[in-house]
C-alpha positions as CSV (number, residue, x, y, z in Angstrom):
1,M,113.2,-64.8,56.7
2,G,111.7,-62.4,59.2
3,V,108.1,-62.0,60.2
4,I,107.4,-59.1,58.0
5,E,108.9,-60.9,55.0
6,R,106.8,-64.0,55.7
7,L,103.7,-61.9,56.0
8,A,104.5,-60.0,52.8
9,A,104.8,-63.4,50.9
10,A,101.1,-64.3,51.7
11,P,99.3,-65.0,48.5
12,H,96.2,-63.0,49.2
13,W,97.6,-59.5,48.9
14,K,96.3,-57.7,45.8
15,A,96.6,-54.2,44.3
16,A,96.4,-52.8,40.8
17,D,99.7,-53.1,39.0
18,P,100.8,-50.7,37.5
19,P,99.2,-48.0,39.7
20,R,96.1,-46.4,38.1
21,V,96.4,-42.9,39.7
22,P,99.2,-40.3,39.7
23,F,100.8,-40.0,43.1
24,G,101.0,-36.3,42.7
25,G,103.1,-33.5,44.2
26,R,102.2,-30.1,45.4
27,A,100.7,-29.0,42.1
28,D,98.3,-32.0,42.0
29,L,97.4,-32.1,45.7
30,G,97.4,-28.5,46.7
31,V,99.6,-27.1,49.5
32,P,97.6,-28.5,52.6
33,A,97.4,-32.1,51.4
34,W,101.0,-31.9,50.1
35,L,102.2,-30.8,53.5
36,V,100.3,-33.5,55.3
37,S,101.8,-36.1,52.9
38,K,105.3,-34.8,53.5
39,G,104.9,-34.5,57.3
40,V,103.5,-38.1,57.8
41,G,106.1,-39.4,55.3
42,L,108.9,-37.9,57.4
43,L,107.8,-40.0,60.4
44,A,108.1,-43.2,58.4
45,G,111.4,-42.2,56.8
46,T,109.9,-41.4,53.3
47,G,109.2,-38.2,51.5
48,E,105.5,-38.9,50.8
49,T,102.4,-40.7,51.9
50,R,100.5,-42.7,49.3
51,L,97.2,-42.6,51.3
52,V,97.3,-38.8,51.4
53,Q,98.3,-38.6,47.8
54,V,95.3,-40.7,46.8
55,L,92.8,-38.9,49.0
56,G,94.3,-35.6,47.9
57,L,92.8,-36.1,44.5
58,L,89.4,-35.6,46.3
59,P,90.1,-32.4,48.4
60,E,86.7,-32.1,50.0
61,V,86.6,-35.8,50.9
62,A,90.1,-35.5,52.3
63,R,89.2,-32.6,54.5
64,A,86.2,-34.5,55.9
65,Y,88.1,-37.8,56.2
66,L,90.9,-36.6,58.4
67,P,88.7,-35.5,61.4
68,F,86.7,-38.8,61.2
69,A,89.9,-40.9,61.1
70,Y,91.3,-39.0,64.0
71,E,88.2,-39.6,66.1
72,L,88.1,-43.3,65.1
73,V,91.7,-44.3,65.5
74,P,94.0,-42.2,67.8
75,R,91.0,-40.9,69.8
76,G,88.9,-44.0,69.4
77,S,86.9,-45.5,72.3
78,L,88.5,-49.0,72.0
79,G,91.9,-48.1,73.3
80,R,95.2,-48.3,71.6
81,A,96.0,-52.0,71.6
82,P,92.5,-53.2,70.7
83,T,92.3,-50.6,67.9
84,E,95.6,-51.8,66.4
85,L,94.7,-55.5,66.8
86,V,91.4,-55.0,64.9
87,T,93.1,-52.9,62.3
88,L,95.7,-55.6,61.6
89,R,93.0,-58.3,61.4
90,A,90.7,-56.2,59.2
91,T,93.4,-55.2,56.8
92,W,94.7,-58.8,56.7
93,N,91.2,-60.1,55.8
94,A,90.7,-57.4,53.1
95,G,94.1,-58.2,51.5
96,G,95.2,-54.6,52.0
97,W,99.0,-54.8,52.2
98,Y,99.5,-51.0,52.3
99,E,97.6,-50.4,55.6
100,F,98.7,-53.8,57.1
101,F,102.3,-53.0,56.5
102,H,102.2,-49.6,58.1
103,H,100.2,-50.9,61.1
104,V,102.7,-53.7,61.6
105,H,105.1,-50.9,62.6
106,L,102.6,-48.5,64.3
107,S,101.2,-51.3,66.5
108,R,104.5,-51.4,68.3
109,N,103.5,-48.2,70.0
110,A,100.4,-50.0,71.2
111,G,102.4,-52.8,72.8
112,I,101.8,-55.4,70.2
113,S,104.9,-57.5,69.7
114,I,106.0,-58.7,66.2
115,G,105.2,-62.3,67.3
116,N,101.7,-61.2,68.3
117,V,101.3,-59.5,64.8
118,E,102.0,-62.9,63.2
119,R,99.5,-64.6,65.5
120,I,96.8,-62.0,64.6
121,A,97.4,-62.7,60.9
122,E,96.9,-66.4,61.7
123,G,93.6,-65.6,63.4
124,K,94.9,-66.3,66.9
125,G,95.3,-64.0,70.0
126,G,97.4,-63.8,73.1
127,D,94.4,-64.0,75.5
128,E,90.6,-64.3,75.5
129,R,90.0,-60.6,74.8
130,Q,92.2,-60.7,71.8
131,R,90.5,-63.8,70.5
132,A,87.1,-62.2,71.0
133,L,88.2,-59.1,69.0
134,I,89.6,-61.3,66.2
135,A,86.4,-63.4,66.0
136,A,84.2,-60.3,65.9
137,T,86.4,-58.8,63.1
138,D,86.1,-62.0,61.1
139,D,82.3,-62.1,61.6
140,L,82.0,-58.6,60.2
141,Y,84.3,-59.5,57.3
142,R,82.4,-62.6,56.3
143,E,78.8,-61.8,57.3
144,R,78.7,-58.0,57.5
145,E,77.3,-58.3,61.0
146,L,78.3,-59.5,64.5
147,G,77.1,-62.9,65.3
148,A,75.4,-63.5,68.7
149,A,78.3,-65.6,70.0
150,A,80.9,-63.0,69.0
151,R,78.9,-60.1,70.5
152,A,78.3,-62.0,73.8
153,R,82.1,-62.4,74.1
154,L,82.7,-58.7,73.4
155,E,80.1,-57.6,76.0
156,G,82.3,-59.1,78.7
157,F,84.8,-56.2,78.4
158,L,83.3,-53.6,75.9
159,S,80.4,-51.2,76.2
160,A,77.7,-51.0,73.6
161,G,79.3,-47.8,72.2
162,Q,82.7,-49.5,71.9
163,I,81.2,-52.4,70.1
164,R,79.5,-50.0,67.7
165,D,82.9,-48.2,67.1
166,L,84.5,-51.6,66.4
167,C,82.0,-52.1,63.6
168,F,83.0,-48.7,62.2
169,L,86.7,-49.5,62.6
170,V,86.4,-52.7,60.6
171,G,84.3,-51.0,57.9
172,H,86.7,-48.1,57.7
173,Y,89.7,-50.3,56.9
174,E,87.8,-52.4,54.4
175,M,86.8,-49.1,52.7
176,L,90.5,-48.0,52.6
177,A,91.4,-51.4,51.1
178,M,88.9,-50.8,48.3
179,L,90.3,-47.4,47.7
180,L,94.0,-48.2,47.9
181,K,94.0,-51.6,46.1
182,S,92.0,-50.1,43.3
183,A,94.4,-47.2,43.0
184,G,97.4,-49.5,43.1
185,A,99.0,-48.0,46.2
186,E,101.8,-50.0,47.7
187,P,104.0,-49.1,50.7
188,E,106.4,-46.2,50.0
189,P,109.9,-47.3,49.2
190,G,112.1,-47.4,52.3
191,A,109.2,-46.9,54.7
192,W,110.2,-47.5,58.4
193,E,113.8,-48.2,57.4
194,S,114.9,-44.8,58.7
195,G,113.5,-41.6,60.1
196,P,112.5,-40.9,63.8
197,L,110.4,-44.0,64.0
198,G,112.6,-46.4,62.1
199,W,113.4,-48.3,65.3
200,L,109.9,-49.5,65.9
201,R,110.6,-52.9,64.4
202,S,114.0,-54.5,64.5
203,A,115.4,-56.6,61.6
204,D,116.0,-59.6,63.9
205,D,112.3,-59.5,65.2
206,S,113.6,-59.1,68.8
207,D,111.5,-55.9,69.5
208,R,114.4,-54.4,71.3
209,F,113.9,-51.0,72.9
210,L,117.5,-50.1,73.6
211,P,120.4,-50.3,71.1
212,D,123.0,-53.0,70.9
213,W,125.8,-51.3,72.8
214,P,129.5,-52.4,72.4
215,G,130.4,-55.3,74.7
216,W,132.8,-53.3,76.9
217,F,130.1,-50.7,77.5
218,S,127.4,-53.3,78.4
219,R,129.8,-55.0,80.8
220,A,130.7,-51.7,82.5
221,A,127.1,-50.6,82.7
222,N,126.0,-54.0,84.2
223,A,128.8,-53.8,86.7
224,V,127.7,-50.4,87.9
225,Q,124.0,-51.1,87.8
226,G,124.5,-54.5,89.5
227,R,125.6,-52.8,92.7
228,Y,122.3,-51.2,93.3
229,S,119.8,-53.1,91.2
230,P,119.1,-55.8,93.9
231,Y,118.0,-53.1,96.4
232,L,116.5,-50.1,94.5
233,P,113.2,-50.6,92.7
234,P,112.2,-50.6,89.9
235,F,115.5,-52.3,89.3
236,A,116.2,-55.9,90.2
237,T,118.8,-58.6,89.4
238,V,117.9,-61.8,87.5
239,V,119.9,-64.8,88.6
240,H,120.1,-67.4,85.8
241,R,122.1,-70.4,84.8
242,G,123.7,-70.5,81.3
243,R,121.8,-73.0,79.2
244,I,125.1,-74.2,77.6
245,S,127.9,-73.4,80.1
246,G,125.9,-74.0,83.2
247,T,127.5,-71.0,84.8
248,V,125.4,-68.9,87.2
249,R,125.0,-65.4,86.0
250,R,123.4,-62.2,87.3
251,T,121.9,-59.6,85.1
252,P,120.5,-56.2,86.2
253,V,117.0,-55.5,84.9
254,T,114.0,-53.2,85.3
255,A,111.1,-55.0,87.0
256,V,107.8,-54.3,88.8
257,R,105.7,-56.5,91.0
258,N,101.9,-57.1,90.9
259,G,100.8,-59.5,93.6
260,N,102.6,-62.8,93.1
261,K,103.7,-61.8,89.6
262,I,107.0,-60.2,88.6
263,I,107.0,-58.3,85.3
264,I,110.5,-57.8,83.8
265,F,111.0,-55.3,80.9
266,V,113.0,-57.0,78.2
267,M,114.7,-53.8,77.0
268,Y,117.3,-55.4,74.7
269,G,114.9,-57.8,73.0
270,D,114.1,-61.5,73.4
271,R,117.4,-62.6,71.9
272,S,119.2,-61.6,75.1
273,D,121.1,-64.4,76.7
274,W,119.4,-64.0,80.1
275,V,115.9,-64.2,78.5
276,R,116.8,-67.4,76.7
277,N,118.4,-68.9,79.8
278,V,115.3,-68.2,82.0
279,L,112.9,-69.5,79.4
280,A,115.0,-72.6,78.8
281,A,115.0,-73.4,82.5
282,D,111.4,-72.2,83.0
283,G,112.6,-70.3,86.1
284,G,115.5,-68.8,87.9
285,G,115.8,-66.2,90.7
286,I,115.3,-62.5,91.1
287,E,116.8,-60.2,93.7
288,R,114.6,-57.3,94.6
289,L,114.6,-55.1,97.7
290,G,117.4,-57.1,99.1
291,R,115.6,-60.4,98.9
292,L,116.1,-63.4,96.6
293,H,112.9,-65.0,95.2
294,R,112.7,-68.1,93.0
295,I,110.6,-67.5,89.9
296,R,108.7,-70.1,87.8
297,G,106.0,-70.2,85.2
298,V,108.0,-67.9,83.0
299,R,106.4,-66.6,79.8
300,L,107.4,-64.0,77.2
301,T,104.5,-61.7,76.4
302,D,103.7,-58.0,75.5
303,A,101.9,-55.0,76.8
304,A,98.9,-55.7,74.6
305,T,98.3,-59.0,76.3
306,D,99.5,-58.4,79.9
307,G,99.9,-54.6,80.1
308,D,97.2,-54.5,82.9
309,L,99.8,-56.2,85.2
310,V,102.1,-53.2,84.9
311,P,101.5,-50.2,87.2
312,A,100.2,-47.2,85.3
313,P,103.4,-45.0,85.5
314,F,105.4,-47.7,83.8
315,R,103.0,-48.6,80.9
316,P,104.4,-46.2,78.3
317,V,107.8,-48.0,78.6
318,A,106.1,-51.4,78.8
319,R,104.4,-50.8,75.4
320,L,107.8,-50.3,73.8
321,S,109.5,-53.5,75.1
322,R,108.7,-57.2,75.4
323,L,107.6,-58.3,78.9
324,L,108.7,-61.4,80.8
325,V,106.2,-62.4,83.4
326,A,106.8,-65.0,86.1
327,D,105.3,-66.2,89.3
328,L,107.1,-65.5,92.6
329,D,107.5,-68.7,94.6
330,G,105.9,-68.5,98.1
331,V,103.9,-65.3,97.4
332,P,100.1,-65.6,97.5
333,E,98.2,-64.9,94.3
334,R,96.3,-61.6,94.1
335,P,93.1,-61.9,92.1
336,S,92.9,-59.4,89.3
337,P,89.6,-57.5,88.8
338,P,87.9,-57.9,85.4
339,R,89.2,-55.3,83.0
340,R,87.1,-53.3,80.6
341,E,88.8,-51.5,77.8
342,A,89.1,-47.8,78.7
343,G,88.4,-44.8,76.5
344,A,85.1,-43.0,76.1
345,G,86.2,-41.3,72.9
346,R,84.8,-38.2,71.4
347,P,81.6,-38.1,69.3
348,L,82.2,-40.2,66.2
349,L,79.0,-40.0,64.3
350,P,79.0,-36.2,63.4
351,A,82.5,-36.7,61.8
352,W,81.2,-39.8,60.0
353,H,78.2,-38.0,58.6
354,R,80.3,-35.1,57.2
355,F,82.7,-37.6,55.6
356,R,79.8,-39.7,54.2
357,E,78.1,-36.7,52.6
358,A,81.4,-35.5,51.1
359,V,82.0,-38.9,49.5
360,R,78.5,-39.1,48.1
361,A,78.7,-35.6,46.6
362,E,81.6,-36.8,44.4
363,V,79.9,-39.8,42.8
364,P,77.7,-39.0,39.8
365,P,74.2,-40.6,39.7
366,G,74.2,-43.9,37.8
367,L,74.2,-47.7,38.0
368,Y,77.4,-49.2,39.1
369,A,76.3,-52.8,40.0
370,A,79.3,-54.6,38.5
371,A,81.7,-52.3,40.3
372,E,79.9,-52.6,43.6
373,A,79.9,-56.4,43.3
374,E,83.6,-56.5,42.7
375,L,84.4,-54.1,45.5
376,L,82.3,-56.1,48.0
377,T,83.8,-59.4,46.9
378,D,87.5,-58.6,46.1
379,R,87.8,-55.2,47.8
380,M,89.1,-53.8,44.6
381,L,88.1,-53.0,41.0
382,S,89.4,-55.2,38.2
383,D,91.3,-53.7,35.3
384,R,88.3,-54.3,33.0
385,T,85.8,-52.6,35.3
386,W,88.1,-49.7,36.0
387,A,88.6,-49.2,32.2
388,E,84.8,-49.5,31.5
389,L,83.7,-47.0,34.1
390,A,82.8,-43.7,32.3
391,L,84.1,-41.6,35.1
392,T,87.1,-39.5,35.8
393,V,89.9,-40.9,38.1
394,P,88.7,-38.9,41.1
395,Q,85.1,-40.1,40.5
396,K,86.3,-43.7,40.4
397,L,88.1,-43.3,43.6
398,A,85.0,-41.7,45.2
399,L,83.0,-44.7,44.0
400,C,85.3,-47.0,45.9
401,L,84.8,-44.9,49.0
402,S,81.1,-44.7,48.5
403,V,80.7,-48.5,48.3
404,G,82.9,-48.7,51.4
405,V,80.7,-46.2,53.2
406,D,77.6,-48.2,52.5
407,A,79.3,-51.4,53.5
408,T,80.4,-49.9,56.8
409,E,76.9,-48.6,57.6
410,A,75.5,-52.1,56.8
411,M,77.9,-53.6,59.3
412,V,76.8,-51.1,62.0
413,R,73.1,-51.5,61.3
414,N,73.1,-55.3,60.9
415,S,74.9,-55.4,64.3
416,G,72.0,-53.6,66.0
417,F,73.2,-50.0,66.0
418,R,71.8,-46.9,64.5
419,V,73.9,-44.8,62.2
420,E,71.9,-41.6,62.3
421,D,72.2,-41.0,66.1
422,R,74.0,-37.8,66.8
């Protein structure tokens, strides 16, 4: 059973079954929302997008939501890897399989390996920064505020504005869980199995970047590349001993150096023989610039954890492959400066205010205490409460969003930030 199958089998995922809303087409959604649903669906190898189909039943809300979500996620101040990490943890906590499933795949573009996805679900992280982000997300889920200890850890690498945006990010995905679980939205059939991004996660969990070429082609390519890889950066040759045969082998690779660290791009996934040989021996050799170095302290990692070791021009490729990091024997260590997550982001609050007002305009005045209690506790409406609400389907969906909006603002305010600042 692969990682995604194991995560899907977790007992805490919930959603209304059968679905409570029609996942409509062009006539139900209108042309703009229908086109967005189709366009996003094509990237995932499906013909539709459940999130857009649900939001499309609230056209004014959808028009206000998309700019806010764009400012918060792709343009957010936290940076790509921290944003995806917090998203995965927040959706795991909320039991929102729809968003979690999609971000398992999308997080590959942020440099998060499939193994790291599983650690995030377990509440672990690859380094201190990741553990601090997970602890903060868990605080917001349980207490609706950042505890003093969690905030102190975040302040070591995030600005006050980034910490505020983290609160918005957690609240945003809890709000989507309330909406999508209550609607009964599950991942689209066949999602990420085909389409232009179908390669993001491999069935064998190896996170390979390049395809599995025929044996004759790989041997020919290695023979050609092996002639220049020991001399021409960013190429190098790994010298390793077969863990079963004991035969010394040489494999051309792409590698970059940072001080006494060598960072090797694992382009064919962590099931490659040379990777397993080097890990089993906890070392080997590497030929680079015509010199042979012994390597030790080998570890398999990803760009989300160790991407700051990679020179900037190579980081886009590093995000799409696993990384093997090792120490070069006899080379002095170069201390790394403290890293703060980059990204100033664009103004978030104006987009949030427009979305909040659009949501509140869709909910008729009334008392919805039972529904609010369920949403805050279970992040979805029960069958009984859904049936008893004297509202239309779009109004019920707007109520889910409205409770999520209030919960998000509570997280932000309780953590010491103002929501009304523009």
